[in-house]
N, C-alpha and C positions, 0 to 999 in steps of 0.2 A: 878531716883533711889534714895532710901533713904540713909541717913547717916549710918544706921544700916547695910544695904546691902553692902555699899561700904567698911565699916570697918570689915565686917565679916571675922574672922580668924586673925585679927591683935591683937597683945598683948596690950590691953588697960589697963591702971592702973585705978582701981576703977570702979564705976558704972556710966554709961552714962545715964543721965536723959531721961525718956521716950519721952518728947517733943523734945529733941535733936535728939534722934534716928530716929524720923519721919521727920527730916528736909530733904528737897529736895536738891539733889546734881546734878548740871548740868555739872560741869567740875572739874578738879583737877589742882592745881598749887603750885609751890614752889617759884615762882617769883611774888611778889606783883603787879608788873606792868602788869601782864597777868590776873589778877583777874577780873572777871565780876560777875554779879548777880548769886548767888547760887553756887559759886566756893568753893570747900573745899581747904583751904590753909594749906600747910605744912610749919612750921617754924623750921628750923634746926639750931642747934648750930654749928657755923663754927669756923675755926681757927682765922679769922680776924673779922668777923661780926656775931653777934647773930641774927638769923632770926626772933626772937621775936620782934626785933626793927621795923619790917615791918608789924606786925600784925595789928596795927591801920590802916595803909594805906589799907591793904587787906580788913579789915572789912568795911572801908569807901567806898571801890569800890564795895562792895556787897557780900563779902565772907559770906557763911552761918555758917562757924565754922573754928576754927584753930586747927590743930593737931601738937603736939610737944612732945618731950621727956621731956622737961622742963616745969615747972609750969608757969602760966601766971605771969607777973610782971607789977605792976602799973607803975613803972618808965620806962618800955619799951614801954608803950603806949597802951596796950590792956585793954579795959574797963572791969571792974569786971563782968558785966552782959553778956559779949560775950561768946558764946559756945566755950569752950576750952577743948579739949580732950587730956589727957596725955597718951602717949604710951611708951612701953619699949624701942623701937628703931625706931626713926623717919623715916629713909630711908627704913627700912624693912616694916614699916607701909605703906609708899607710894607705895612700890612694891606690897603689898597685895591689897591695895586700887585700884591701876591701873589694876591689874588682874581682880578684881571684876567688876570695872566700865566698862572695855572694854570686859566683858563677856568671860573671860578665853581664850584669843587668842592662848595661847600655846597648848590648847587641839584641836584646829582646824587646826594646821599646821602639816604636815607630811613630811617625806623625799621625798615621791613620789610627793607630791604637790610642794615641793621646786624644785625637778628635772624638773617638768613641767614648773615652772616659769623660771628656768634658761634657758631651751631650748627656751622659748618664748622671753627671754630678749636678746638673742644673735642675733644681726642683721647681715645680709649678706651685704658685700660691693660689688662694681661693678665687682670684680674678682670672686665673689662667695665664698670667704673665710669668715669664721666665726670668729668673735672676741668677747671676753667676754665683756659684759657691766654690769655685776652684780658681786659684790664682797661680799663674805660671810665671816664673821669673828666670833671669839669667839666660844661658845658652838656649834653653828650651823655648823661651819667649821669642828669641831671635829667630829660631827655626819656625815657630808658629806664625810669625809675621810674614814669612815667605810661603806659607801653606796656601793652597788654592781655596780652601774653605776655612773660615774662622774656627778656632778651637774653643772660643768662649763667646757667650752672648755679650752684647754691648751693654754697659751699665747706663741706665737712663735716669 
């Protein structure tokens, strides 16, 4: 997938050069230790550590570009020639990029399919009792609560 495809819908500041938009993206990471060739690296400003400090390491490991809400900084280690894309909100950009990169998984999951998954995930023990082995949290749990049939067996 190209950088343009991955960042489609993200709020990018300024114009991304054409040659950068055509860069190949093989994976996404916000931890520089997980960067491999053609990884799109997200550098976040944190409470204790500024993620831009890890940009040089990410680029040395093969990152194709860096995405951050902050501008590149020479003293933080990012080379001036490195592709650096500024966005309005780094974590939202990562969410949009993940959705694009993984081909919109939220559009492929339905409550019916979750119910099927839950039924398959409930193993039977030697007495024939079913015990849940799948825990659903967050927004999916809220949707499950509104479902006509329960997604999980009740814990006894």
